[in-house]
DOLO-816884 format. One line per field, with one value per residue (C-alpha): residue number from 0; x, y, z; residue in one letter. Coordinates in steps of 0.1 Angstrom, whole numbers, plus 5000, padded with zeros to 4 digits. Example, Ala and Ser with C-alpha at 12.3 -4.5 7.8 and 13.67 -1.06 7.14 Angstrom:
BEGIN
i	c(0,1) $
px	c(5123,5137) $
py	c(4955,4989) $
pz	c(5078,5071) $
aa	c(A,S) $
//
This chain:
BEGIN
i	c(0,1,2,3,4,5,6,7,8,9,10,11,12,13,14,15,16,17,18,19,20,21,22,23,24,25,26,27,28,29,30,31,32,33,34,35,36,37,38,39,40,41,42,43,44,45,46,47,48,49,50,51,52,53,54,55,56,57,58,59,60,61,62,63,64,65,66,67,68,69,70,71,72,73,74,75,76,77,78,79,80,81,82,83,84,85,86,87,88,89,90,91,92,93,94,95,96,97,98,99,100,101,102,103,104,105,106,107,108,109,110,111,112,113,114,115,116,117,118,119,120,121,122,123,124,125,126,127,128,129,130,131,132,133,134,135,136,137,138,139,140,141,142,143,144,145,146,147,148,149,150,151,152,153,154,155,156,157,158,159,160,161,162,163,164,165,166,167,168,169,170,171,172,173,174,175,176,177,178,179,180,181,182,183,184,185,186,187,188,189,190,191,192,193,194,195,196,197,198,199,200,201,202,203,204,205,206,207,208,209,210,211,212,213,214,215,216,217,218,219,220,221,222,223,224,225,226,227,228,229,230,231,232,233,234,235,236,237,238,239,240,241,242,243,244,245,246,247,248,249,250,251,252,253,254,255,256,257,258,259,260,261,262,263,264,265,266,267,268,269,270,271,272,273,274,275,276,277,278,279,280,281,282,283,284,285,286,287,288,289,290,291,292,293,294,295,296) $
px	c(0722,0749,0782,0812,0853,0874,0910,0914,0902,0871,0831,0818,0780,0765,0758,0724,0707,0688,0667,0688,0664,0632,0617,0575,0565,0529,0516,0519,0529,0564,0585,0564,0602,0626,0655,0637,0636,0668,0681,0662,0681,0717,0730,0723,0751,0786,0819,0832,0801,0787,0752,0739,0711,0696,0696,0676,0699,0729,0727,0759,0744,0737,0779,0790,0770,0782,0819,0817,0805,0831,0810,0811,0783,0775,0745,0736,0742,0711,0695,0701,0739,0743,0733,0760,0791,0821,0844,0875,0872,0889,0911,0914,0913,0911,0886,0852,0863,0875,0873,0853,0849,0809,0802,0778,0741,0736,0699,0696,0668,0638,0647,0682,0687,0708,0733,0737,0738,0767,0786,0785,0817,0819,0832,0830,0852,0840,0844,0826,0825,0799,0798,0775,0755,0752,0767,0776,0787,0809,0831,0853,0877,0911,0910,0940,0914,0884,0889,0861,0853,0848,0822,0804,0800,0788,0760,0748,0740,0713,0689,0690,0670,0645,0638,0641,0611,0593,0596,0586,0556,0546,0558,0548,0519,0527,0510,0478,0476,0444,0443,0423,0442,0474,0489,0480,0489,0527,0519,0513,0542,0569,0552,0561,0594,0601,0585,0610,0638,0629,0631,0662,0676,0667,0685,0715,0716,0714,0736,0762,0754,0758,0788,0773,0759,0725,0719,0721,0687,0656,0634,0602,0610,0625,0587,0572,0585,0592,0550,0545,0568,0545,0516,0525,0532,0571,0572,0594,0631,0651,0687,0682,0652,0663,0691,0668,0650,0676,0691,0659,0663,0691,0689,0667,0693,0688,0709,0730,0716,0737,0721,0684,0660,0627,0593,0571,0539,0516,0512,0476,0451,0425,0388,0369,0349,0344,0356,0332,0326,0296,0293,0296,0259,0242,0256,0241,0208,0212,0218,0191,0169,0181,0204,0234,0246,0254,0284,0298,0305) $
py	c(3662,3638,3642,3627,3635,3633,3632,3669,3680,3694,3684,3663,3666,3635,3638,3622,3643,3610,3606,3573,3569,3576,3569,3573,3578,3582,3615,3625,3606,3590,3586,3611,3635,3645,3634,3597,3590,3603,3578,3547,3556,3563,3530,3538,3561,3550,3563,3592,3607,3641,3652,3682,3698,3726,3740,3705,3685,3702,3674,3660,3626,3627,3638,3614,3589,3603,3605,3565,3556,3579,3600,3637,3663,3704,3721,3748,3756,3756,3788,3785,3773,3802,3828,3814,3809,3831,3823,3837,3804,3765,3765,3793,3787,3818,3847,3838,3799,3775,3745,3734,3704,3698,3680,3650,3661,3647,3636,3611,3616,3595,3573,3564,3533,3535,3510,3530,3564,3548,3543,3574,3595,3618,3650,3657,3679,3702,3729,3761,3789,3820,3828,3845,3858,3818,3801,3765,3734,3704,3671,3686,3700,3703,3738,3726,3697,3716,3757,3782,3789,3755,3748,3785,3773,3736,3751,3778,3742,3733,3756,3730,3705,3728,3730,3696,3686,3713,3696,3662,3680,3709,3700,3666,3667,3647,3680,3662,3626,3607,3575,3572,3540,3550,3515,3532,3565,3548,3534,3566,3585,3556,3559,3595,3592,3569,3591,3619,3594,3584,3622,3623,3595,3611,3647,3621,3609,3639,3660,3629,3634,3671,3668,3691,3686,3676,3707,3729,3711,3720,3691,3708,3708,3676,3663,3686,3672,3639,3638,3652,3625,3603,3615,3626,3581,3584,3560,3537,3538,3540,3552,3575,3588,3588,3607,3635,3638,3640,3671,3683,3684,3695,3730,3742,3755,3764,3798,3797,3817,3815,3827,3827,3841,3837,3851,3824,3842,3836,3864,3859,3856,3823,3831,3832,3803,3781,3743,3720,3700,3676,3655,3669,3654,3668,3702,3704,3698,3722,3746,3733,3740,3772,3789,3799,3817,3854,3868,3881,3921) $
pz	c(2159,2158,2135,2132,2144,2116,2117,2106,2136,2122,2119,2089,2088,2076,2038,2036,2064,2066,2097,2114,2145,2161,2192,2206,2238,2261,2254,2295,2326,2336,2307,2284,2290,2262,2286,2289,2254,2245,2269,2256,2219,2232,2227,2189,2189,2181,2199,2183,2172,2189,2202,2201,2220,2235,2273,2284,2277,2294,2328,2345,2345,2308,2301,2323,2303,2268,2279,2291,2257,2239,2230,2229,2234,2229,2246,2255,2293,2316,2328,2363,2354,2327,2348,2371,2352,2359,2334,2362,2375,2366,2338,2312,2276,2261,2264,2280,2273,2306,2320,2352,2374,2382,2407,2409,2426,2462,2454,2429,2401,2405,2367,2382,2403,2434,2416,2383,2407,2425,2400,2381,2386,2416,2398,2358,2340,2307,2290,2294,2267,2254,2220,2197,2228,2238,2264,2258,2274,2253,2266,2236,2257,2238,2218,2193,2187,2181,2184,2200,2161,2150,2186,2173,2138,2144,2170,2145,2123,2151,2128,2100,2130,2127,2094,2091,2120,2099,2066,2085,2098,2077,2038,2043,2067,2098,2118,2122,2122,2107,2123,2159,2178,2195,2173,2140,2149,2157,2124,2106,2121,2108,2077,2075,2087,2059,2030,2048,2043,2006,1997,2012,1991,1963,1973,1981,1945,1932,1948,1945,1902,1906,1932,1958,1993,1999,2021,2001,1981,1984,2004,1991,1955,1958,1971,1945,1920,1927,1931,1899,1885,1894,1885,1843,1845,1845,1878,1853,1870,1839,1850,1817,1830,1866,1860,1844,1874,1895,1877,1884,1916,1923,1900,1931,1955,1987,2000,2029,2061,2090,2121,2106,2130,2122,2142,2158,2144,2109,2084,2084,2107,2107,2096,2125,2124,2155,2158,2138,2172,2160,2134,2096,2095,2126,2119,2087,2100,2124,2095,2075,2106,2124,2097,2100,2130,2132,2129,2160,2153) $
aa	c(M,K,L,R,K,T,R,R,H,N,F,K,L,Q,A,T,T,I,L,K,N,A,V,T,G,P,C,K,G,K,G,S,D,E,Q,S,L,L,R,S,I,L,S,T,L,N,P,N,D,I,L,M,G,D,A,F,Y,A,T,Y,F,L,L,C,D,L,Q,Q,K,G,I,D,G,I,F,E,Q,Q,G,A,R,R,R,S,T,D,F,R,C,G,K,R,L,G,K,Q,D,H,L,I,T,L,V,K,P,K,I,K,P,G,W,M,S,Q,E,E,Y,D,Q,S,P,N,S,L,V,V,R,E,L,R,T,S,G,K,T,L,V,T,T,L,L,D,P,K,Y,V,S,R,T,D,L,K,A,F,Y,R,E,R,W,H,V,E,V,D,L,R,N,I,K,T,T,L,G,M,E,I,V,S,C,R,T,P,E,M,V,E,K,E,I,W,V,Y,L,L,A,H,N,L,T,R,L,L,M,A,Q,A,A,L,L,S,D,I,L,P,R,K,L,S,F,K,H,T,L,Q,L,W,I,A,W,L,Q,I,G,K,G,C,Y,H,D,E,Q,L,A,G,L,F,L,L,I,A,Q,Q,R,V,G,K,R,P,G,R,I,E,P,R,A,V,K,R,R,P,K,P,F,P,L,L,T,K,P,R,G,A,A,R,D,D,V,R,K,H,G,H,P,K,K,A,K) $
//
């Protein structure tokens, strides 16, 4: 998740919620991890951007790379370091809020060249703070510029990332791709991402017309309206008709849900049918010949 810093010393979420970039990689083996994929698109970030992620990204070399590019980051602290965090050390900024100095690891990562390792700084000053039961690490060092309350409120917005991924995979239907070759699967993924951005564009136009933030509008409501709009033959793009569509989109608002937590479970169990592991025609022939299998007791 990316933000920009403003001169008013606060955070400003990108208003459009548009997906700006994505990257694909191998399903297994070298280069398939999230760190490698992130490094391949770091060049798309601009100075004064702020990168947010979970504990997997709070590594020494990523923080150094961001700082050298003029980009700030805020991440949840890694598990091993989180257990050893001692707020009595370093420069105290407030209650459970301090500056510490990280030392460059003595072992070079396998993905990094020796030249890059030698050019990395020997130490790095970062800020650690604990809020809402989480230990955060960030390169935003000045508490007068970015307060602890700002960081807490910002990191809570990470929930939107999970919801956005759900919209792409579940609402749009990218959970199961239909293509069979890697090249076509990649094209299919980009088509889904294009559909996501087109839906977000409708939301942005509706929000601009109604003077609200796009985050307050429902992605699924917008998608359903747009599909219904096309099905009834109103695919024309006259300003008056589009304005009516935008007003309908803006009617459905999403409530403010800070600190929302949902269980990772489904409400209904799937039907107890086995997976179809043979061609459907062959399965039909088996049913005609032997009948349906008996239900397990």
